[in-house]
C-alpha positions in Angstrom: 0.0 0.0 0.0 2.9 2.4 0.7 4.3 1.9 -2.8 0.9 2.8 -4.3 0.7 6.0 -2.1 4.3 6.9 -3.2 3.4 6.4 -6.8 0.3 8.7 -6.5 2.5 11.4 -5.0 5.1 11.2 -7.8 2.3 11.5 -10.4 0.7 14.4 -8.5 4.1 16.1 -8.3 4.8 15.6 -12.0 1.4 17.1 -12.9 2.0 20.1 -10.6 5.4 20.6 -12.3 3.9 20.5 -15.8 1.2 23.0 -14.7 3.7 25.4 -13.2 5.8 25.2 -16.4 2.8 25.8 -18.6 1.9 28.9 -16.6 5.5 30.2 -16.5 5.9 29.6 -20.2 2.7 31.5 -21.1 3.8 34.5 -19.1 7.3 34.7 -20.5 5.9 35.1 -24.1 7.9 37.8 -25.8 6.1 40.9 -27.1 7.0 43.5 -29.7 9.1 45.3 -27.2 11.7 42.5 -27.3 12.1 42.5 -31.1 14.9 44.5 -32.9 13.6 48.0 -33.7 12.4 49.3 -30.4 8.7 48.8 -31.2 5.9 50.3 -29.2 2.1 50.0 -29.9 0.7 53.5 -29.8 -2.8 53.1 -31.2 -5.4 50.4 -31.9 -8.9 50.1 -33.3 -11.1 47.1 -34.1 -14.4 46.9 -35.8 -17.5 46.4 -33.6 -19.0 43.6 -35.7 -18.5 40.1 -34.4 -20.2 38.5 -37.5 -18.0 38.2 -40.5 -14.4 39.3 -40.7 -12.7 41.1 -37.9 -10.7 44.2 -38.8 -7.8 45.3 -36.5 -5.7 48.4 -37.2 -2.5 49.1 -35.2 -0.1 52.0 -35.1 3.4 51.1 -33.9 6.3 53.5 -33.3 9.8 52.4 -34.3 12.8 53.6 -32.4 15.5 51.9 -34.5 14.4 51.9 -38.2 17.6 50.3 -39.5 17.4 47.2 -37.3 13.6 46.9 -37.3 12.1 43.5 -38.2 8.7 44.7 -39.4 7.4 41.2 -40.4 8.3 39.7 -37.0 6.6 42.5 -35.3 3.4 42.1 -37.4 3.4 38.4 -36.7 2.9 39.2 -33.0 -0.5 40.7 -33.6 -3.6 38.5 -33.8 -5.3 37.4 -37.0 -8.4 35.2 -37.3 -9.8 33.1 -40.1 -12.9 34.0 -42.0 -11.8 37.1 -44.0 -10.2 38.9 -41.1 -7.7 41.7 -41.6 -4.9 42.9 -39.4 -3.0 46.0 -40.6 0.0 47.4 -38.8 1.2 50.9 -39.6 4.8 51.7 -38.5 5.8 55.2 -37.7 9.2 56.8 -36.9 9.3 57.4 -33.1 11.2 60.7 -33.7 8.4 62.0 -35.9 4.8 62.7 -35.2 2.6 59.6 -35.1 -1.1 59.0 -34.5 -2.3 58.1 -31.0 -5.9 57.3 -32.2 -7.0 55.5 -35.4 -10.3 55.3 -37.3 -11.7 52.0 -38.6 -12.4 53.6 -41.9 -9.5 54.2 -44.4 -7.2 55.9 -44.4 -7.3 55.2 -40.6 -5.3 58.4 -39.7 -4.6 61.9 -41.0 -2.2 61.1 -43.9 -1.4 64.8 -44.3 -0.1 65.0 -40.7 1.5 61.5 -40.2 3.7 59.4 -42.5 3.9 55.6 -42.2 7.4 54.2 -42.9 6.0 50.7 -43.4 2.7 49.0 -43.6 2.1 45.2 -43.1 -1.2 43.6 -43.8 -2.2 40.1 -42.8 -5.4 38.4 -43.8 -7.1 35.3 -42.4 -7.9 32.3 -44.5 -11.4 31.2 -45.4 
C-alpha cells in the first residue's frame, strides 16, 4: 500500500510541475518590445462587428528603423480566419505619429502623419 501511495505522490508532483511550467511559459511570451527595432504600440482600433471578418488596425512607433524587423513585429499581432484583416502601420518614433485610429480608411490623417512601413495580414477562409 505504501508503494501505491508513493506512486500517486510522484504522479501528482509531475502534474504540478507540468502545470507550473505551462503557466510560466505563457507569461514569458515575448512581445513586440523585445524585437529588434524598439517597437511600441501607440494606437489600436477594431471593428465592432462580431459577425463576418474582424478588422484590426494598429499604429506602432519604431525607435531603430535600421534594425527593425517589421514582419516579425506584425506576426505578434492577432489574426483570425474568415476574411479577417490585421493592418500594422509603422511610424518613426522621432516624428509625429497618431495616437488614435479610425476604422475607416485611411485610418489616420495622412497629411499629418507618414507611415514608414505597412504590413497587412489576412485570415484564410
